[in-house]
C-alpha positions in Angstrom: 23.9 199.7 10.2 21.0 201.9 11.5 17.8 201.7 10.3 15.0 204.5 10.7 11.6 204.6 9.6 10.7 207.6 7.4 7.2 208.8 5.3 8.0 209.3 1.6 5.0 211.0 -0.2 2.5 209.4 2.6 4.5 205.9 2.4 6.4 204.5 5.2 10.2 203.7 4.2 13.3 202.3 5.7 16.5 204.6 5.7 19.8 202.7 6.2 22.6 204.3 8.4 25.9 204.0 6.3 27.7 205.5 8.6 29.8 208.8 8.5 26.4 210.8 8.4 25.5 208.8 4.9 22.2 207.0 4.6 20.0 205.5 1.7 16.3 205.6 1.2 14.9 202.0 0.6 11.6 202.4 -1.1 11.4 205.7 -2.4 10.2 206.0 -6.0 12.6 208.9 -8.1 11.6 211.9 -6.9 9.4 211.5 -4.3 10.1 213.4 -1.1 11.7 212.2 1.8 9.4 214.2 4.0 10.7 213.2 7.9 9.6 210.3 10.5 7.0 208.0 10.3 6.9 207.9 13.9 8.7 210.2 16.3 8.2 211.4 20.2 6.5 214.4 21.1 9.3 216.3 23.0 6.4 219.4 23.0 3.2 220.9 21.9 3.6 224.3 21.2 -0.2 225.5 20.6 -3.0 223.8 19.3 -1.9 222.7 15.7 1.9 222.8 16.1 4.6 220.3 17.9 8.2 219.5 17.9 9.5 216.4 17.8 12.4 214.9 19.9 15.3 215.1 17.3 14.2 219.3 16.5 11.6 219.0 13.7 8.8 221.3 13.9 5.3 219.8 12.8 2.1 222.0 11.4 -0.9 219.6 11.3 -2.2 219.4 7.9 -5.7 220.7 7.1 -6.2 222.5 10.3 -6.0 225.9 12.0 -6.6 226.6 15.6 -6.9 229.8 17.3 -3.8 231.2 18.5 -2.9 231.5 22.0 -4.6 234.4 23.6 -7.2 234.3 21.1 -10.5 232.7 22.5 -10.0 228.9 22.7 -6.3 228.8 21.6 -5.6 228.0 25.1 -8.3 225.2 25.1 -6.5 223.8 21.7 -3.5 223.9 23.0 -4.6 221.8 26.1 -6.4 219.4 24.4 -3.7 218.9 21.7 -1.7 218.6 24.7 -3.6 215.6 26.2 -3.7 213.7 23.2 0.0 213.5 22.6 2.7 215.4 24.2 5.3 212.9 25.4 4.0 210.3 23.3 4.6 208.2 20.2 3.0 209.9 17.3 2.7 208.4 13.8 3.2 211.0 10.7 1.2 210.9 7.3 2.3 213.4 4.7 0.9 215.2 1.6 2.1 213.4 -1.3 1.8 216.9 -2.6 4.1 219.0 -0.3 6.0 218.1 2.9 6.7 221.5 4.4 5.1 224.9 4.7 6.6 228.6 3.8 8.3 228.3 7.3 10.1 225.0 6.7 7.8 223.2 9.1 6.5 219.5 8.5 3.4 219.3 7.3 1.4 216.1 8.5 -1.5 214.5 9.6 -0.7 213.1 13.2 -2.2 210.0 14.4 -2.0 208.8 18.7 -3.2 205.5 19.3 -5.3 205.1 16.3 -7.1 208.4 16.7 -6.0 211.1 13.9 -5.7 214.1 16.0 -6.1 216.7 12.9 -9.4 215.6 12.5 -10.4 215.1 16.3 -9.6 219.0 16.8 -11.9 220.1 14.2 -14.5 217.7 15.0 -14.6 218.8 18.7 -14.8 222.3 17.8 -11.0 223.4 18.8 -10.0 224.1 14.9 -11.0 225.3 11.5 -10.4 223.4 8.4 -7.7 225.3 6.6 -6.9 224.0 2.7 -3.9 225.7 1.2 -3.9 223.7 -2.1 -2.4 221.5 -3.1 -1.6 220.1 0.1 -4.5 217.8 1.7 -6.8 218.2 -1.6 -8.4 214.7 -1.1 -9.2 215.2 2.1 -10.3 218.7 2.1 -14.0 218.5 2.0 -14.3 215.7 4.6 -12.5 218.2 6.9 -14.9 221.2 5.9 -17.7 218.4 6.6 -16.3 217.6 10.2 -16.1 221.6 10.8 -19.8 222.1 9.8 -21.2 219.5 11.9 -19.2 221.1 14.7 -20.5 224.6 14.3 -23.9 223.0 13.9 -23.4 221.2 17.0 -22.1 224.3 18.6 -19.1 222.1 19.7 -15.7 224.0 21.5 -15.0 227.2 20.0 -18.4 227.5 18.0 -20.2 228.1 21.5 -17.7 229.8 23.6 -16.6 232.5 21.3 -18.4 235.7 20.3 -15.4 235.6 17.0 -14.0 232.5 16.0 -10.4 234.1 14.8 -9.9 231.4 12.8 -12.9 231.6 10.6 
């Protein structure tokens, strides 16, 4: 029997591999989503706010939006994200109001080495806050405050770009 840590509505639970592809979630309340892994290795960094995990899951960072590659500060955001997470084991925390976005990507807050990557991106001027209700509702105001402080301090894209494309 193989054990695997998953997250259900933001809580870590254990999935028991029962063989033949079957598994049972231990610790999920009825109707509570089994979003995805609670810990995983980052296989590839696509851009400033999207990663691929070992095993094929794609994760979009919850509550942040970085400039697209090719836009002002897009490559810098991708490089910063890459420096933080590429090839490392990360922790994923999911919002209880939604596991996936409209494109089927997991939505999560990512931490590595005890540091939350999502908030670091906003705080250091690599990302804007992106709140699409209801996912992230309890933290949206905190992220908006971090963005406002980054704007006022002229951090990252807020001083480097004539136009901030995620704004």
